[in-house]
C-alpha positions in Angstrom: -20.6 -147.5 -76.8 -23.7 -146.0 -74.9 -24.2 -149.5 -73.5 -22.9 -153.1 -73.3 -23.7 -155.2 -76.4 -24.8 -158.7 -74.5 -27.1 -161.4 -74.8 -28.1 -163.6 -77.7 -28.5 -162.4 -81.4 -29.7 -164.1 -84.3 -28.0 -163.9 -87.6 -31.2 -164.0 -89.6 -32.1 -165.6 -92.7 -33.1 -163.8 -95.8 -36.2 -165.7 -97.1 -36.8 -166.1 -101.0 -39.5 -167.4 -103.5 -38.7 -168.2 -106.8 -35.3 -166.5 -106.4 -36.8 -163.1 -105.3 -36.6 -161.8 -101.7 -39.9 -162.7 -100.0 -40.1 -159.4 -97.9 -43.5 -160.2 -96.4 -42.0 -163.5 -95.0 -39.3 -161.6 -93.7 -41.3 -159.1 -92.1 -43.4 -161.8 -90.4 -40.2 -163.5 -89.1 -39.1 -160.1 -87.5 -42.3 -159.9 -85.7 -42.1 -163.4 -84.4 -38.4 -162.9 -83.2 -39.7 -159.6 -81.4 -41.8 -162.0 -79.1 -38.6 -164.0 -78.3 -35.9 -163.3 -75.5 -33.4 -162.3 -78.3 -31.4 -159.4 -77.7 -31.5 -158.6 -81.5 -30.6 -159.7 -84.9 -27.8 -159.5 -87.5 -29.3 -158.4 -90.8 -27.2 -159.0 -94.0 -24.8 -161.6 -92.2 -23.5 -164.7 -93.7 -27.0 -166.6 -92.7 -28.5 -163.7 -94.7 -26.8 -164.6 -97.7 -25.3 -161.1 -97.8 -23.1 -161.6 -101.0 -26.0 -162.9 -103.0 -28.1 -159.7 -102.4 -28.3 -156.4 -104.4 -28.0 -153.2 -102.6 -31.7 -152.3 -103.1 -32.4 -155.6 -101.4 -30.2 -155.1 -98.5 -31.5 -151.5 -97.9 -35.0 -152.7 -97.9 -34.3 -155.8 -95.6 -32.7 -153.5 -93.1 -35.7 -151.0 -93.1 -38.0 -153.8 -92.4 -36.0 -155.2 -89.6 -35.7 -151.7 -88.0 -39.3 -151.1 -88.4 -40.6 -154.4 -86.8 -38.2 -155.3 -84.3 -39.3 -155.0 -80.6 -38.0 -151.8 -79.2 -35.7 -153.4 -76.8 -34.0 -155.1 -79.5 -30.6 -154.1 -81.4 -30.2 -154.3 -85.1 -26.7 -155.1 -86.5 -26.2 -154.4 -89.9 -23.7 -156.5 -92.1 -21.9 -153.8 -94.1 -18.9 -155.8 -95.7 -17.5 -154.6 -98.9 -14.0 -155.2 -100.3 -13.1 -151.5 -100.2 -12.9 -149.1 -97.4 -14.6 -146.5 -99.5 -17.5 -148.7 -100.3 -17.9 -150.1 -96.7 -18.2 -146.5 -95.3 -20.8 -145.8 -98.0 -23.1 -148.6 -97.1 -22.3 -148.3 -93.6 -23.5 -144.6 -93.6 -26.7 -145.7 -95.1 -27.3 -148.3 -92.6 -26.7 -145.8 -89.9 -29.3 -143.3 -91.4 -31.8 -145.9 -91.6 -31.4 -146.5 -87.8 -29.2 -149.5 -87.5 -27.6 -149.5 -84.0 -24.3 -150.8 -85.2 -22.5 -152.3 -88.2 -20.9 -155.7 -88.5 -17.8 -155.8 -90.5 -16.7 -159.1 -92.0 -12.9 -158.9 -93.0 -12.4 -158.0 -96.8 -10.7 -161.1 -98.2 -10.4 -161.0 -101.8 -6.6 -159.7 -101.7 -6.1 -161.7 -98.5 -2.3 -162.1 -99.2 -2.0 -158.1 -98.9 -4.4 -157.7 -96.0 -1.6 -157.3 -93.2 -2.5 -156.4 -89.7 -1.7 -152.7 -90.6 -4.0 -152.9 -93.5 -6.7 -154.5 -91.5 -6.3 -151.9 -88.6 -6.5 -149.0 -91.1 -9.6 -150.5 -92.5 -11.6 -150.8 -89.3 -10.2 -147.6 -88.0 -11.2 -145.6 -91.1 -14.8 -146.8 -91.1 -15.2 -146.2 -87.4 -13.9 -142.6 -87.6 -16.6 -142.0 -90.5 -19.7 -143.4 -88.6 -21.4 -142.1 -85.2 -22.7 -145.6 -84.8 -20.4 -148.4 -83.2 -18.5 -150.7 -85.6 -17.9 -154.5 -84.7 -15.4 -156.6 -86.3 -16.5 -160.1 -87.7 -13.9 -162.7 -87.8 -14.9 -165.9 -89.9 -11.9 -167.4 -91.5 -14.3 -170.3 -92.5 -15.7 -167.8 -95.1 -12.8 -165.6 -95.7 -9.7 -167.6 -95.3 -8.5 -164.8 -93.3 -8.1 -164.7 -89.3 -7.9 -161.4 -87.5 -4.7 -161.7 -85.4 -4.7 -160.7 -81.5 -2.6 -157.6 -82.5 -5.5 -156.4 -84.5 -8.1 -156.9 -82.0 -5.7 -155.4 -79.2 -5.2 -152.4 -81.2 -8.8 -151.5 -82.7 -10.4 -152.5 -79.4 -8.9 -149.3 -78.0 -10.9 -147.1 -80.5 -13.7 -145.2 -78.9 -16.2 -146.3 -81.8 -15.3 -149.8 -82.1 -17.4 -151.7 -79.6 -16.7 -155.4 -80.1 -16.4 -158.5 -82.4 -18.3 -161.5 -83.5 -15.7 -164.5 -83.5 -16.6 -167.5 -85.4 -13.0 -169.2 -85.4 -13.0 -172.5 -83.8 -10.4 -171.7 -81.2 -9.7 -168.2 -81.1 -12.0 -166.3 -78.7 -9.6 -166.7 -75.6 -6.9 -165.2 -77.6 -9.1 -162.3 -78.2 -10.4 -162.1 -74.7 -6.9 -161.9 -73.5 -5.7 -158.9 -75.3 -8.7 -156.7 -76.0 -9.7 -153.4 -73.9 -11.9 -154.0 -70.9 -15.0 -152.3 -72.8 -14.7 -154.2 -75.9 -17.6 -156.8 -76.3 -16.5 -160.2 -77.7 -19.5 -162.2 -78.9 -19.2 -165.8 -79.7 -20.2 -166.8 -83.4 -21.6 -170.1 -83.0 -23.7 -172.1 -80.2 -20.8 -174.4 -80.2 -18.5 -171.9 -78.5 -21.0 -170.0 -76.6 -20.7 -171.7 -73.2 -16.9 -171.6 -73.2 -16.9 -168.0 -74.5 -19.2 -166.9 -71.6 -16.9 -168.9 -69.0 -13.9 -166.9 -70.6 -15.6 -163.6 -70.5 -17.6 -163.2 -73.9 -20.8 -160.9 -73.4 -23.0 -163.2 -75.4 -23.3 -164.8 -79.0 -24.5 -164.2 -82.5 -25.4 -167.7 -83.2 -27.3 -169.3 -86.3 -29.2 -171.9 -84.4 -31.0 -168.8 -82.7 -32.7 -168.6 -86.1 -34.7 -171.6 -85.6 -34.7 -172.1 -81.7 -34.1 -168.7 -80.2 -35.6 -169.8 -76.8 -33.4 -172.4 -76.2 -30.1 -170.5 -77.2 -31.3 -167.7 -74.9 -32.1 -170.3 -72.2 -28.4 -171.3 -72.1 -27.3 -167.7 -71.9 -29.6 -166.9 -69.1 -28.9 -170.1 -67.1 -25.0 -169.1 -67.1 -25.8 -165.6 -66.2 -28.0 -166.7 -63.2 -25.0 -169.1 -62.0 -26.7 -172.2 -62.9 -23.6 -173.6 -64.4 -24.8 -177.2 -64.5 -27.9 -176.4 -66.5 -26.0 -174.1 -68.8 -23.6 -176.8 -69.3 -26.4 -179.3 -70.1 -27.8 -177.0 -72.7 -24.5 -176.6 -74.3 -24.1 -180.4 -74.6 -27.6 -180.6 -76.3 -27.2 -177.6 -78.6 -23.7 -178.4 -79.7 -24.8 -181.8 -81.0 -28.0 -180.1 -82.9 -25.9 -177.5 -84.2 -23.4 -179.9 -85.9 -26.6 -181.6 -87.4 -27.8 -178.1 -88.8 -25.5 -175.4 -89.8 -22.4 -177.8 -89.1 -23.3 -180.1 -91.8 -25.5 -178.3 -94.2 -25.0 -174.7 -93.8 -27.4 -171.9 -94.7 -29.9 -174.3 -96.3 -29.8 -176.3 -93.1 -30.4 -173.2 -90.9 -33.2 -172.2 -93.1 -35.1 -175.6 -92.8 -34.3 -175.8 -89.0 -36.1 -172.3 -88.9 -39.2 -173.6 -90.5 -39.2 -176.6 -87.7 -39.1 -173.6 -85.2 -42.2 -171.9 -86.8 -40.6 -169.4 -89.1 -40.3 -169.0 -92.9 -37.1 -170.4 -94.3 -37.4 -171.4 -97.8 -34.5 -172.5 -100.2 -31.3 -170.3 -100.4 -30.4 -168.3 -103.6 -28.7 -170.1 -106.4 -25.9 -171.4 -106.8 -26.6 -172.6 -103.1 -28.7 -175.8 -103.5 -31.9 -176.6 -101.6 -31.6 -179.5 -99.2 -32.7 -183.1 -100.3 -35.5 -184.9 -98.4 -33.2 -187.2 -96.6 -31.2 -184.3 -95.2 -34.4 -182.6 -94.1 -35.2 -185.6 -92.3 -31.7 -185.7 -90.9 -32.4 -182.4 -89.4 -35.8 -182.9 -88.1 -34.6 -186.2 -86.3 -31.8 -184.3 -84.8 -34.1 -181.3 -83.6 -36.5 -184.0 -82.1 -33.9 -185.9 -80.1 -32.7 -182.6 -78.8 -36.3 -181.9 -77.6 -36.9 -178.8 -79.8 -40.0 -180.2 -81.5 
């Protein structure tokens, strides 16, 4: 790793219109994010509906993000596939496009056979094949599989595995205890960001930053500057808001919240369903109560 990965990153949405990727809206969203304090973005993550996209769509979205980001911002490319071979193939394409690193959600279809040794081999083989860093992505809520501290302790020593995003409810402390000193652990939700920073995390990849990037970055900056009371106050406010957005409504909720934040959200791609009017009102009321509107 040439430099530490730190700060707040948005796992950005993929906008659709009539089930087609709305590339123009995506481009405009990236330009708007470039004017915020965000350190960068995760493109093709869970909030980007990675599993619902074709490879051609993924490549074009990555191209746009890399072209339109602010110069200081980092592009993380979600590159998860079920086989090591396919993951390496797509990761190399992301590398050639100019992505700064690849984020690898654990394979999960054959989860009963994905032992610690198998996962260590997976991350090691992909990292060996690339010249840009690999970050592990632990999201048991999506995969039903949790990376063990043994896996993280082992892969954190690899020179080309730079860190991890952790979206487990209570695992971040275990990973920070066992990882190498130069391994960057990023909280995967605003709900654990404050606690993660206190334990040694270097930042977060948080869905609420899609809609309200300035507020999420404010929490981080207050903590980093030593304003713990201010950071704690922001944590409580954003924690409650997050429970009313992604915590309750998932991708569709994050997309609608993004619209409240002045970006294009739209509906998720089927089979995910759009929000009902009463759900939108619930999110808008929560955002208003949190002072985001």
